C-alpha positions in Angstrom: -35.6 0.2 -33.3 -32.6 0.7 -35.4 -30.2 -0.2 -32.7 -27.0 -0.1 -34.8 -27.5 3.6 -35.6 -28.5 4.4 -32.0 -25.4 2.6 -30.8 -23.0 4.8 -32.7 -25.1 8.0 -33.4 -23.0 11.1 -33.1 -20.1 9.3 -31.4 -18.0 8.3 -34.5 -17.1 5.0 -32.9 -17.0 3.1 -36.2 -17.2 -0.6 -35.8 -17.4 -2.6 -32.6 -15.2 -5.7 -32.5 -14.5 -8.3 -29.8 -11.1 -9.8 -29.3 -11.2 -13.5 -29.9 -9.2 -14.1 -26.7 -12.1 -12.7 -24.7 -14.6 -15.5 -25.8 -14.4 -17.4 -22.5 -15.0 -14.4 -20.3 -18.5 -14.4 -18.6 -18.9 -10.6 -18.9 -18.0 -10.7 -22.6 -20.5 -13.4 -23.2 -23.1 -11.3 -21.4 -22.3 -8.4 -23.7 -22.5 -10.5 -26.8 -25.9 -11.9 -25.7 -27.2 -8.4 -25.0 -26.2 -7.3 -28.6 -27.7 -10.3 -30.2 -31.0 -9.6 -28.4 -30.9 -6.3 -30.3 -30.2 -8.2 -33.5 -26.7 -6.9 -33.7 -24.2 -9.3 -35.1 -21.0 -9.6 -33.2 -17.6 -9.5 -35.0 -14.7 -11.3 -33.5 -11.1 -10.4 -34.4 -7.7 -11.8 -33.5 -5.0 -9.7 -31.8 -2.7 -9.5 -34.9 -5.5 -8.4 -37.1 -6.6 -5.8 -34.6 -3.2 -4.3 -34.4 -3.0 -4.2 -38.2 -6.3 -2.5 -38.5 -5.6 0.0 -35.7 -6.7 3.5 -36.4 -9.5 2.5 -38.8 -12.3 3.7 -36.6 -12.8 0.5 -34.7 -13.6 0.1 -31.0 -12.3 -3.2 -29.5 -13.9 -5.0 -26.6 -11.2 -6.5 -24.3 -11.9 -8.5 -21.2 -8.8 -7.7 -19.2 -7.0 -4.4 -19.1 -3.9 -5.9 -17.6 -3.5 -8.5 -20.3 -0.9 -8.6 -23.1 -3.7 -7.9 -25.6 -4.5 -4.7 -23.8 -0.9 -3.6 -23.6 -0.5 -4.2 -27.3 -3.6 -2.3 -28.3 -4.0 0.5 -25.7 -1.8 3.0 -27.5 -3.2 2.4 -30.9 -6.9 1.7 -30.6 -10.1 2.7 -28.7 -10.7 0.0 -26.1 -13.6 -0.7 -23.9 -14.5 -3.5 -21.4 -17.5 -5.7 -21.9 -19.4 -4.1 -19.1 -19.3 -0.8 -21.0 -21.3 -2.5 -23.7 -23.7 -4.0 -21.2 -24.2 -0.7 -19.4 -24.9 1.0 -22.7 -27.4 -1.5 -23.9 -29.2 -2.3 -20.7 -29.0 1.0 -18.9 -28.7 3.5 -21.7 -25.4 4.9 -20.6 -23.4 6.6 -23.4 -20.5 4.8 -25.0 -17.2 6.6 -24.3 -16.2 8.8 -27.3 -12.7 9.7 -26.2 -9.5 8.0 -27.1 -8.6 6.8 -23.6 -9.5 3.2 -22.7 -12.6 2.7 -20.5 -13.1 -0.7 -18.8 -16.4 0.0 -17.3 -18.9 2.8 -16.7 -19.1 2.1 -12.9 -18.1 5.8 -12.3 -20.0 7.4 -15.2 -20.9 10.9 -14.2 -18.7 10.8 -11.1 -16.2 13.6 -10.5 -13.7 12.7 -7.8 -11.5 15.0 -5.8 -8.8 13.3 -3.7 -7.3 14.4 -0.5 -4.4 12.6 1.3 -5.1 9.2 -0.3 -1.6 8.0 0.4 1.7 7.9 -1.5 2.2 9.4 -4.9 2.2 5.9 -6.4 -1.0 5.1 -4.6 -2.6 8.4 -5.7 -1.7 7.8 -9.4 -3.0 4.3 -9.2 -6.4 5.5 -7.9 -6.5 8.2 -10.5 -6.0 5.7 -13.2 -8.8 3.4 -11.9 -11.3 6.2 -11.7 -10.6 7.1 -15.3 -10.8 3.4 -16.4 -14.2 3.3 -14.8 -15.5 6.3 -16.8 -15.0 8.8 -14.0 -13.3 12.2 -13.9 -10.5 13.2 -11.5 -10.0 16.9 -10.5 -7.3 18.3 -8.3 -9.4 21.3 -7.1 -12.6 21.1 -5.2 -15.1 22.8 -7.5 -18.9 22.8 -7.7 -18.7 19.9 -10.2 -17.2 17.5 -7.6 -19.6 14.7 -6.7 -17.4 12.7 -4.4 -14.3 13.2 -2.3 -11.9 10.3 -1.6 -9.9 10.9 1.6 -7.2 8.8 3.2 -7.9 10.7 6.5 -10.0 13.5 7.9 -9.2 17.1 8.6 -7.9 18.5 5.3 -9.4 21.7 3.8 -11.1 19.6 1.1 -12.6 17.3 3.7 -14.0 20.2 5.7 -15.5 21.8 2.5 -17.0 18.5 1.6 -18.6 18.2 5.0 -20.1 21.7 4.7 -21.6 20.9 1.3 -22.7 17.4 2.3 -20.5 15.9 -0.5 -19.9 12.2 0.1 -16.5 11.5 1.5 -15.3 8.0 0.9 -12.2 5.9 1.6 -9.8 4.9 -1.2 -11.1 1.3 -0.8 -14.3 2.6 -2.5 -12.3 3.0 -5.8 -10.5 -0.3 -5.3 -13.6 -2.3 -4.5 -15.5 -0.8 -7.5 -12.7 -1.9 -9.7 -12.2 -5.4 -8.3 -15.9 -6.2 -8.3 -16.3 -4.6 -11.8 -14.0 -7.3 -13.2 -16.7 -9.8 -12.7 -20.0 -8.0 -12.8 -21.6 -4.6 -13.8 -21.0 -2.3 -10.9 -22.4 1.2 -10.0 -20.1 3.1 -7.8 -22.9 5.4 -6.5 -25.0 2.5 -5.3 -26.0 3.5 -1.7 -24.8 0.2 -0.2 -21.5 0.5 -2.0 -20.9 4.0 -0.7 -22.1 3.3 2.8 -19.6 0.4 3.2 -16.7 2.7 2.2 -17.8 5.9 4.0 -14.9 7.7 5.6 -15.1 7.2 9.4 -15.2 10.4 11.4 -11.9 9.8 13.1 -9.9 8.3 10.3 -6.3 9.2 10.7 -6.8 10.7 14.2 -4.5 9.6 17.0 -6.3 10.7 20.2 -4.9 11.1 23.7 -6.8 12.4 26.8 -6.0 14.2 30.0 -7.9 15.0 33.2 -10.4 12.2 32.5 -11.4 9.4 34.9 -10.4 5.8 34.0 -13.8 4.6 33.1 -14.3 7.5 30.7 -10.9 6.9 29.2 -11.9 3.3 28.4 -15.1 4.5 26.8 -13.2 7.1 24.8 -10.7 4.5 23.6 -13.5 2.2 22.4 -15.2 5.1 20.5 -11.9 6.1 18.8 -11.3 2.6 17.6 -14.8 2.0 16.4 -14.8 5.2 14.4 -11.5 4.9 12.5 -9.2 6.5 15.0 -6.4 5.3 17.3 -6.3 5.8 21.0 -3.0 6.5 22.6 -2.4 6.4 26.4 0.8 8.4 26.0 1.1 11.8 24.3 3.6 11.0 21.6 5.2 13.9 19.7 4.5 13.9 15.9 2.1 11.0 16.4 -0.9 12.2 18.4 -3.1 14.5 16.5 -5.6 15.4 19.3 -5.6 15.8 23.0 -9.0 15.7 24.8 -8.6 18.1 27.7 -10.8 18.0 30.8 -8.4 20.3 32.7 -5.3 22.2 31.8 -3.0 21.4 34.7 -1.4 18.3 33.3 2.0 18.0 31.7 0.3 16.5 28.7 -1.6 19.7 28.0 1.5 21.8 28.3 3.5 19.6 25.9 0.6 19.4 23.5 0.5 23.2 23.2 4.2 23.3 22.6 4.1 20.5 20.0 1.1 21.9 18.1 -1.3 19.1 19.0 -4.9 20.0 18.6 -6.4 20.5 22.0 -10.2 20.1 22.3 -12.8 19.5 24.8 -14.0 15.8 25.2 -17.4 16.6 23.6 -15.5 17.0 20.3 -15.1 13.2 20.3 -18.8 12.5 21.1 -20.1 15.0 18.6 -17.9 13.7 15.8 -19.2 10.2 16.4 -22.8 11.4 16.7 -22.7 13.4 13.4 -20.5 10.9 11.5 -17.9 13.5 10.6 -14.8 15.1 12.2 -16.1 18.2 13.8 -14.2 21.5 13.4 -11.8 21.7 16.3 -12.1 25.5 16.7 -15.7 25.0 18.0 -14.3 23.0 20.9 -11.7 25.4 22.2 -10.4 24.6 25.7 -10.2 28.2 26.8 -13.1 27.7 29.1 -11.8 24.4 30.5 -10.8 24.7 34.2 -7.3 24.9 35.4 
């Protein structure tokens, strides 16, 4: 096998060089050993020499994308992390051909759509991590979306994802893939990884109840807390998102209607937990609930 020609075929990556400062990094050493097993000699280069030769068709392997070396090179050179080299050699994933830096291929082939992930700063941070891991970020939910990252349930994007059985994951999925990818080769779509960061069915929901016996209230409170929600004994304006209504005679129900709180039958809670997703509230209308 002519590995060198395979490595760069059709991608115009030029020469692959490792930053000397990365020699002590375990992932870098793993990448070097993988290349040597394919009889590819590794070239090491110092930071100053790399900066001087920037733009000459070189791809530089850098172990840390928050290092001074990275900051000095990122605007001038094509940069990849050592796990990119490992994933290419050992798993056949394509080397990045674009100019943007890619630290790993943990999210290769992943197209992420975000919904309510947090503040603008947090959102931009997550966008950047996805791209550094070889993934794609899209603002619109299209047929190309493979995963949705949601800070809470209930948005239009969340509901569409549920209908299409698109995985909905917490922002911690992105963070964990990045953190673990600093030390080993990670695959974001690993079933265990996704399961541990699956968006709970009540994430972001603050639930209050009315017309329910005390024992059932306690059971509902436990269900809420175990499934990402918050139970509130009081109906707080602009805080509570849902009121579980067993009858419509209480003051809570009247105020909930005035305040625009979503009023649903108690089986909304049980069904959401059963199916692992926030069920559409319109199917649990309280019209038929007794006065």
